[in-house]
Each structure stands twice: as C-alpha cells, then as structure tokens.
C-alpha positions as CSV (number, residue, x, y, z in Angstrom):
1,M,120.8,88.7,117.9
2,G,124.6,88.5,118.1
3,N,126.1,91.8,119.1
4,Y,123.1,93.8,117.9
5,K,121.7,96.1,120.5
6,A,118.0,96.6,120.1
7,K,116.5,100.0,120.7
8,I,113.4,100.1,123.0
9,L,111.2,103.1,123.7
10,V,109.3,103.1,127.1
11,V,106.3,105.5,127.2
12,D,104.9,106.0,130.7
13,D,103.9,109.0,132.8
14,E,105.1,107.3,136.0
15,P,108.8,108.1,136.6
16,D,109.4,105.3,139.0
17,I,108.1,102.7,136.5
18,C,110.2,104.2,133.7
19,G,113.3,104.2,135.9
20,V,112.9,100.5,136.9
21,V,112.1,99.3,133.4
22,Q,115.0,101.3,131.9
23,E,117.4,99.9,134.5
24,I,116.3,96.3,133.9
25,L,116.4,96.4,130.1
26,Q,119.7,98.2,130.0
27,D,121.2,95.4,132.2
28,E,120.0,93.0,129.5
29,G,122.0,94.9,126.9
30,Y,119.2,96.9,125.3
31,I,119.3,100.7,124.4
32,V,116.4,102.3,126.2
33,F,114.7,105.7,125.6
34,I,112.2,107.2,128.0
35,A,109.1,109.3,127.1
36,K,106.7,110.6,129.8
37,N,103.9,111.6,127.4
38,A,102.7,111.2,123.8
39,E,104.5,114.3,122.6
40,E,107.9,113.1,123.7
41,A,107.1,109.6,122.4
42,R,106.4,111.1,118.9
43,E,109.7,113.0,118.9
44,I,111.8,109.9,119.8
45,K,109.9,107.7,117.4
46,N,110.6,110.1,114.6
47,S,114.2,110.5,115.4
48,E,115.3,107.0,116.3
49,Y,115.2,103.7,114.4
50,L,113.4,101.6,117.1
51,D,112.9,97.9,117.5
52,L,110.2,97.9,120.2
53,V,107.8,100.2,122.0
54,L,106.5,99.7,125.6
55,L,103.4,101.9,125.7
56,D,101.3,102.8,128.8
57,I,97.5,103.0,128.0
58,W,96.7,105.8,130.5
59,M,98.6,109.0,130.0
60,P,97.7,112.7,130.7
61,D,97.8,114.2,127.2
62,T,97.0,111.4,124.7
63,D,96.2,107.9,125.8
64,G,98.2,104.9,124.5
65,I,95.3,103.5,122.4
66,T,95.0,106.7,120.5
67,L,98.8,106.9,120.0
68,L,98.8,103.3,118.8
69,K,96.1,104.1,116.3
70,E,98.1,107.1,115.0
71,W,101.2,105.0,114.6
72,V,99.8,101.9,112.9
73,S,98.0,104.1,110.4
74,G,101.4,105.0,109.0
75,V,102.3,102.6,106.2
76,S,105.9,102.4,107.2
77,F,105.4,101.6,110.9
78,S,105.9,97.9,111.6
79,V,107.7,98.1,115.0
80,P,106.1,95.9,117.6
81,V,104.2,97.7,120.4
82,I,103.6,96.1,123.9
83,M,100.8,97.8,125.8
84,M,101.0,98.3,129.6
85,S,98.3,99.2,132.1
86,G,97.3,98.6,135.7
87,H,93.7,99.6,135.1
88,A,92.9,98.0,131.8
89,T,90.1,95.5,131.3
90,I,90.3,92.4,129.1
91,D,88.3,94.3,126.4
92,T,90.9,97.0,126.3
93,A,93.7,94.5,125.9
94,V,91.7,92.7,123.1
95,D,91.1,96.1,121.4
96,A,94.8,96.9,121.5
97,T,95.7,93.6,120.0
98,K,93.2,94.1,117.2
99,L,94.7,97.5,116.4
100,G,98.1,95.8,116.0
101,A,99.7,95.7,119.4
102,Y,102.1,92.7,119.8
103,G,101.1,92.0,123.4
104,F,99.9,93.3,126.7
105,L,101.6,93.5,130.1
106,E,99.6,94.1,133.3
107,K,100.9,96.3,136.1
108,P,102.6,95.8,138.5
109,L,105.0,94.3,136.0
110,S,106.4,90.8,136.5
111,L,110.2,90.9,135.8
112,A,110.2,87.5,134.2
113,R,107.2,88.2,132.0
114,L,108.5,91.6,131.0
115,L,111.9,90.1,129.8
116,L,110.3,87.1,128.1
117,T,107.7,89.3,126.2
118,V,110.4,91.8,125.2
119,Q,112.8,89.1,124.0
120,R,110.1,87.4,121.9
121,A,108.8,90.6,120.4
122,I,112.3,91.8,119.3
123,A,113.2,88.3,118.0
124,A,110.0,88.2,115.9
125,Y,110.6,91.7,114.5
126,L,114.3,91.0,113.6
127,L,113.2,87.7,111.9
128,Q,110.5,89.6,109.9
129,R,113.1,92.1,108.7
130,E,115.6,89.4,107.9
131,N,112.9,87.5,105.8
132,K,112.1,90.7,103.9
133,G,115.7,91.0,102.9
134,L,115.9,87.3,102.0
135,K,112.8,87.6,99.8
136,R,114.3,90.5,97.9
137,K,117.5,88.4,97.3
138,L,115.5,85.4,96.2
139,A,113.5,87.5,93.8
140,G,116.8,88.4,92.1
141,N,116.4,92.1,93.1
142,T,119.7,92.7,94.8
143,D,122.5,91.1,92.7
144,P,123.1,92.6,89.2
145,V,123.7,89.9,86.6
146,G,126.6,90.1,84.1
147,R,130.2,89.1,83.4
148,S,131.3,92.0,81.3
149,E,134.0,94.5,82.4
150,F,131.3,97.1,82.9
151,S,129.3,94.7,85.2
152,K,132.3,93.8,87.2
153,R,133.4,97.4,87.6
154,I,130.1,98.8,88.6
155,K,129.5,96.1,91.3
156,Q,133.0,96.7,92.7
157,Q,132.3,100.4,92.8
158,L,128.9,99.9,94.6
159,K,130.5,97.6,97.2
160,Q,133.0,100.4,97.9
161,L,130.3,103.1,98.1
162,S,128.2,100.9,100.3
163,Q,130.6,101.5,103.2
164,H,129.9,105.3,103.0
165,D,126.7,107.4,103.2
166,A,127.3,109.8,100.3
167,N,124.2,110.5,98.2
168,L,124.5,108.8,94.9
169,M,123.2,109.6,91.4
170,F,122.9,107.0,88.7
171,V,122.9,108.5,85.2
172,G,122.0,106.6,82.1
173,E,119.2,105.7,79.7
174,H,115.8,104.4,80.8
175,G,115.7,100.7,81.5
176,V,119.4,100.2,82.3
177,G,118.6,98.9,85.8
178,K,119.1,101.9,88.2
179,E,116.7,100.5,90.8
180,L,118.5,97.1,90.6
181,Y,121.9,98.7,91.3
182,A,120.4,100.7,94.2
183,C,119.1,97.5,95.7
184,F,122.5,96.0,95.4
185,L,124.1,99.0,97.0
186,Q,121.8,98.7,100.0
187,S,122.3,94.9,100.3
188,C,126.0,95.5,100.7
189,S,125.6,98.2,103.4
190,V,125.0,98.3,107.1
191,H,121.5,99.5,106.3
192,E,120.7,96.2,104.5
193,E,117.7,95.5,106.7
194,G,116.3,99.0,106.5
195,A,113.4,100.1,104.2
196,F,114.0,100.4,100.5
197,V,111.6,103.1,99.3
198,N,111.2,103.7,95.6
199,V,109.3,106.9,94.8
200,S,108.4,108.2,91.4
201,V,106.5,111.4,92.2
202,E,103.5,112.7,90.4
203,Q,104.0,116.4,89.4
204,E,100.8,117.6,91.1
205,R,101.3,115.8,94.4
206,A,105.1,115.8,94.7
207,A,105.3,117.5,98.1
208,V,102.7,115.2,99.7
209,E,104.3,112.1,98.2
210,L,107.7,113.1,99.5
211,F,106.9,114.7,102.9
212,G,103.5,113.3,103.8
213,Q,100.6,115.3,105.0
214,E,98.6,116.2,108.2
215,H,95.0,117.3,107.5
216,A,91.8,117.2,109.7
217,G,93.4,114.9,112.2
218,E,94.5,112.4,109.5
219,V,98.2,111.6,108.9
220,L,99.6,110.5,105.5
221,V,103.1,109.2,105.7
222,G,105.4,110.3,102.9
223,A,108.4,108.7,101.3
224,L,111.0,110.4,103.4
225,E,109.4,109.1,106.6
226,K,109.0,105.6,105.2
227,A,112.7,105.5,104.3
228,Q,113.9,106.1,107.9
229,G,116.9,104.0,108.6
230,G,117.1,102.8,105.0
231,L,117.4,104.0,101.4
232,L,115.3,106.5,99.4
233,F,115.4,105.9,95.7
234,L,114.2,108.9,93.7
235,S,113.2,108.7,90.1
236,D,111.7,111.3,87.8
237,I,112.9,114.0,90.2
238,S,113.1,116.6,87.4
239,I,109.3,117.2,87.4
240,I,109.0,118.5,91.0
241,D,108.1,122.2,91.4
242,A,110.4,124.9,92.7
243,N,108.9,125.0,96.2
244,T,109.2,121.2,96.7
245,Q,112.8,121.3,95.4
246,Y,113.6,123.9,98.1
247,K,111.9,121.8,100.8
248,L,113.8,118.7,99.7
249,L,117.1,120.6,99.7
250,N,116.4,121.9,103.1
251,A,115.5,118.5,104.5
252,L,118.7,116.9,103.1
253,K,120.9,119.7,104.4
254,T,119.4,120.1,107.9
255,G,118.4,116.5,108.5
256,V,114.8,117.4,109.5
257,F,111.5,118.1,107.7
258,M,107.8,118.6,108.4
259,R,104.8,117.0,106.8
260,V,102.6,119.2,104.6
261,G,100.3,121.0,107.0
262,G,102.3,119.7,110.0
263,T,104.2,121.4,112.8
264,Q,106.3,118.6,114.2
265,K,109.9,118.1,113.0
266,I,110.8,114.6,111.7
267,N,114.4,113.4,111.3
268,A,115.6,112.7,107.8
269,D,117.8,109.6,108.5
270,F,118.3,107.8,105.2
271,R,120.5,107.5,102.2
272,V,119.4,109.0,98.9
273,V,120.0,107.4,95.5
274,T,118.7,109.3,92.5
275,S,117.8,107.9,89.1
276,A,118.6,110.4,86.3
277,T,119.2,110.8,82.6
278,D,121.2,113.5,80.9
279,F,118.0,115.4,80.7
280,L,118.2,116.3,84.4
281,Y,121.4,118.3,84.0
282,K,119.9,120.1,81.0
283,E,117.1,121.1,83.3
284,V,119.7,122.5,85.7
285,L,121.3,124.5,82.9
286,A,117.9,125.8,81.8
287,G,117.2,127.0,85.4
288,R,114.2,124.7,85.9
289,F,116.0,122.5,88.5
290,R,118.0,123.9,91.4
291,Q,121.7,123.6,90.9
292,D,122.4,123.3,94.7
293,L,119.9,120.5,95.0
294,Y,121.4,118.7,92.1
295,Y,124.8,118.7,93.7
296,V,123.5,117.6,97.1
297,L,121.9,114.6,95.3
298,N,124.9,114.1,93.1
299,E,127.7,113.8,95.8
300,V,128.8,110.7,93.8
301,E,127.8,110.1,90.2
302,L,127.9,106.7,88.4
303,Q,127.3,106.4,84.7
304,L,125.4,103.3,83.7
305,E,126.1,102.0,80.2
306,P,123.2,101.0,77.9
307,L,122.9,97.2,77.3
308,R,124.2,97.6,73.7
309,E,127.5,98.8,75.1
310,H,128.0,95.5,77.1
311,S,126.1,93.1,74.9
312,E,128.3,90.2,76.1
313,D,126.0,90.2,79.1
314,V,122.9,89.4,77.0
315,P,123.2,85.6,77.1
316,T,123.7,85.6,80.9
317,L,120.8,88.0,81.4
318,L,118.5,85.8,79.1
319,N,119.3,82.7,81.1
320,F,118.9,84.5,84.4
321,Y,115.4,85.7,83.5
322,I,114.4,82.3,82.1
323,D,115.2,80.8,85.5
324,F,113.5,83.7,87.2
325,F,110.2,83.2,85.4
326,I,110.3,79.4,85.7
327,Q,110.6,79.9,89.5
328,Y,108.2,82.8,90.1
329,E,105.7,82.5,87.2
330,K,105.7,78.6,87.3
331,V,106.1,78.5,83.5
332,A,107.6,75.5,81.6
333,F,111.3,75.5,80.7
334,R,112.2,77.0,77.3
335,Q,115.5,78.0,75.9
336,F,116.6,80.3,73.0
337,S,117.8,78.6,69.9
338,M,121.2,79.5,68.5
339,P,119.8,81.6,65.7
340,A,117.6,83.5,68.2
341,L,120.5,83.9,70.6
342,N,122.8,85.3,67.9
343,Y,120.1,87.7,66.8
344,L,119.6,89.0,70.3
345,R,123.4,89.4,70.9
346,N,123.4,91.9,68.0
347,Y,120.0,93.5,68.7
348,A,120.3,97.2,69.7
349,W,118.1,96.9,72.9
350,P,116.6,100.5,72.9
351,G,114.7,99.6,76.1
352,N,117.9,98.1,77.7
353,V,117.6,95.4,80.4
354,A,113.9,96.3,81.0
355,E,113.1,95.4,77.4
356,L,115.1,92.2,77.7
357,K,113.2,91.1,80.8
358,N,109.9,91.9,79.1
359,L,110.9,89.9,76.1
360,V,111.7,86.8,78.1
361,Q,108.5,87.1,80.1
362,R,106.4,87.3,76.9
363,V,107.9,84.3,75.1
364,M,108.0,82.2,78.3
365,I,104.4,82.8,79.1
366,L,102.8,83.0,75.6
367,G,105.1,80.6,73.6
368,G,105.1,76.9,73.3
369,G,107.7,74.2,72.7
370,D,111.1,73.7,74.2
371,D,113.0,76.1,71.9
372,I,112.4,79.8,71.4
373,E,113.0,80.3,67.7
374,L,114.1,83.3,65.8
375,A,110.7,84.0,64.2
376,E,109.1,84.1,67.6
377,V,111.7,86.5,68.9
378,E,111.3,88.8,65.9
379,H,107.5,88.8,66.2
380,A,107.7,89.5,70.0
381,L,110.0,92.5,69.4
382,T,108.0,94.0,66.6
383,R,104.4,93.1,67.5
384,V,102.0,96.0,67.1
385,P,98.4,96.2,68.4
386,S,95.8,96.0,65.6
387,N,94.4,99.5,66.2
388,V,97.9,101.0,65.8
389,K,98.6,98.9,62.7
390,Q,95.5,100.3,61.1
391,T,96.5,103.9,62.1
392,T,100.1,103.5,60.7
393,K,98.9,101.9,57.5
394,S,96.7,104.8,56.7
395,L,99.5,107.4,57.2
396,D,101.1,109.0,54.1
397,F,104.0,110.9,55.7
398,F,105.5,111.9,52.4
399,G,102.5,113.7,51.1
400,L,102.3,116.0,54.2
401,P,104.1,119.2,55.3
402,L,106.9,118.4,57.7
403,K,105.1,119.6,60.8
404,E,102.0,117.6,60.1
405,A,104.0,114.5,59.2
406,R,106.0,114.7,62.4
407,E,102.8,115.1,64.5
408,Q,101.2,112.1,62.9
409,F,104.3,110.0,63.3
410,E,104.7,111.0,66.9
411,K,101.0,110.1,67.6
412,A,101.3,106.7,66.0
413,Y,104.6,106.0,67.7
414,L,103.4,107.1,71.2
415,L,100.0,105.3,70.8
416,F,101.8,102.1,69.9
417,H,104.1,102.2,73.0
418,F,101.2,103.5,75.1
419,N,99.2,100.3,74.4
420,E,102.3,98.2,74.7
421,N,102.8,99.5,78.3
422,D,99.2,99.0,79.6
423,R,98.3,102.7,78.9
424,N,100.5,103.6,81.9
425,V,102.4,106.9,81.5
426,A,105.2,105.9,83.9
427,K,105.9,102.8,81.9
428,L,105.5,104.7,78.7
429,A,108.1,107.3,79.8
430,A,110.6,104.5,80.6
431,A,109.9,102.7,77.3
432,V,110.4,105.8,75.0
433,G,113.1,107.6,77.0
434,V,111.1,110.8,77.6
435,E,110.8,112.5,81.0
436,R,107.3,112.3,82.3
437,T,106.6,116.0,82.7
438,H,107.2,116.5,78.9
439,L,105.4,113.3,78.1
440,Y,102.2,114.5,79.8
441,R,102.3,117.7,77.7
442,K,102.9,115.7,74.5
443,L,100.1,113.3,75.1
444,H,97.7,116.1,75.8
445,A,98.8,118.0,72.7
446,L,98.3,114.9,70.5
447,S,94.9,114.1,72.2
448,I,96.1,110.7,73.5
449,K,94.2,110.0,76.7
450,E,95.3,108.0,79.7
C-alpha cells in the first residue's frame, strides 16, 4: 500500500469496543471513523471515500444485516464489509456472506485475526481498484492517440489541469473524443482509481438519473452518488429541465445534495467534466439553460478540434484501431492500401474520430484479405440500407415546394442514419450532430419511431 492510508469505518453501539478497535487500527496507520448506529454510519459512508467497513450485526436502530442489504443494493458500493457479532449463529454469518460481506469476525475480537482480516480485505479492494484502472488503460481508453500539434497541446493542457480540481467543459463537434480526453484527465490525476461515471441523461428522468431516488423503502443510486471520489462526465446536459438545473447548481455550489424523495444529505465529492457543443451556449443565450450553472460547469473550457483540422493524425488513429480490434475482437490482421490511406487522409470525417473507429471496426470484421482496398473503404463510408435506398430513389425533390422537399430529405436522411446507428437515438444524435432534445421532436414530427 506504500504511504496510502486506508479509511475504515467501525459501526458498533458498544463504545468500549469502538474505542479499542479504533486505537488498534490507528496504531497500524489506518484512518478510522466511528459510528454508534446506522444513521451515523450512513452519514459517514456518504461523506467519506472509504476502503473498508467493520459492521456490527446487532444495533438498536437498524441491524447490520439490514444496513448491509441497503448498501450493496447501490450499484456504486463495492467497499468490503466485515461483519462482527458476539451472538451470531453460523447461519447468520453465511447469510451475510451471501449478501456480499467480505468476512465475519466473532466477538470477543481476536487482535491477530482482526488485523489479518482487515489487511487482506483492504489489499484485495485496492488490487480490485488497480485492476479496473489497468483494464481501462489496456482497452485504449485513457491515452488519446495522435502526433499533431493539436494532440500534443491538448494532452499537455490536460496533464496540467489534472493537478487541479476545476470543473472542465470540452466544447467541440460530436465524435471528437470528449469522453476519451476526460478519461485521460482522470488517469493523470490523484483520483485515478476513483469511479469514472459517464451519464447521458434522458429528458424525462434527468433528476432521478443524476440524484437517485428513494421510494417505498427502495433506494436508487444516481450518477452523482456513483461518482464519489472520482469523475462525473456529463453529456447532453442541455436537455435537463429548469428544476433539475437548479438542483445541480445547488449541489455543485454547496457540495451536498439529496436523492429525489429523500431527506438525507449526501456529499458531492467529485470532479465534473461536461461535454458540449456550441449549441449549449446558444441555449444559455436563449434563456433555456441557466447561465450561472453554465459558468459553474465551465470553470475551464477546452476547444476540441474536429478530425479534419488535424488530419495528420488519421494514419496513426487507423493503425491504433486496427491493433485495438485485433486484440479485443480477435479479428485477422488487415492493413489499408496506399490508395485507401490517401483517400482517408483527405476525407472530411463528418463523424470525427467516432466515425473513423466505426469504419475500422466494419472493414476489419466484415472484410477479407490482407489489404483494405479503396473500393471497400468507399463502400463502407457510403453504404445505405436497402429500405432507405428505395425511399431516396423515389424522391423527386425538384418537383416539390421547398417546405415539402426539405421534410422529405430530412426524413430520408434521418432514417438512413437511424438504421446505421441501430435505431438508437443517442447514437443518432452523435452521428448527425443534433442535440437529443431537438432530435426527439424532429423524429416525432417526421413519424420516425424508435
């Protein structure tokens, strides 16, 4: 563990036991918090980034098993829990383990067993976190690829920003790699092992998705809570309603929030990175997005160039994704022929890096032969589903009034990209560069169903 001081929460209603355990663990170099009941335990768990919980089964307000059930139901809770009891049966210990407890300690506590169990639990947890970070790196998700001046400059800026906690806003076209740069930012920071939570909110459930919900005894953990100790990456933020905008602003300014329907305050301890296009600022000017929230999210702004502006990175990106799909999709090695490579260097890339990645995946999986020829690339970039071909062939734009011609073109255009993106609105929005809230209205108006 090096110089890392793990944080341990001890939950027990017996002050003598708490005092002894706290003293022993502090002597071993741990940071120890004490809670005498479930209410205090919840408050500390929500305000601190813990590495281990020692939880007594029998407590006056809420028993340990019930509290364990409550915590493990939260998607973001992966902290090991060691149950303690002087009255528990073997069945109780087995039940706790089935629920997700790391282990069980019987009272009176054995000093040697306590220290050994705590040491093993924390070591296993830190290794699990380390492996998660390693997997992200191996999957190519934390190091942006490119040798252009833009790529060098943006990586240097992100390394500098990683040493500070200012909220950051990436502004640029869809598909330029905003999430990739956010991952890189976190990988350079002291919060490298923390959660990376990417949330693209749905308009109707924005508050619940962000803040979570308490209803009829059930707890749904929201994105803000999942991101504790890590990074919250917000995309499509322009669609949230005015009330949710206010709640988000209040959470970021005060550092606390409550779940929808809840009464307990939860600490907002995370860094926020926002993905935006120029459209978001237009929403601010139009009065549909709070200006004060915009500036809280935009403490530092970085403009990300479209791929066509740094096309010298195209060969490097193509080779990177070839290697990526060989390793992770187990496909055979292929390479772009020189005519294909020259064509792609001069291609406009309207979908930016996301389009390039999809192209490589398509030709690597569906194609054959060692070389990826120009004809195959042109076909992959222009292929149209048969139902859309039939639709577009039957259109006679020039014989229609402007309004009707525009509507028919928009329907054919959106239908093509809708099918190309698995009839998924989020993917469609990214592909055509339209904010999702407006896209929903357009699809409804043109009778294109999800």
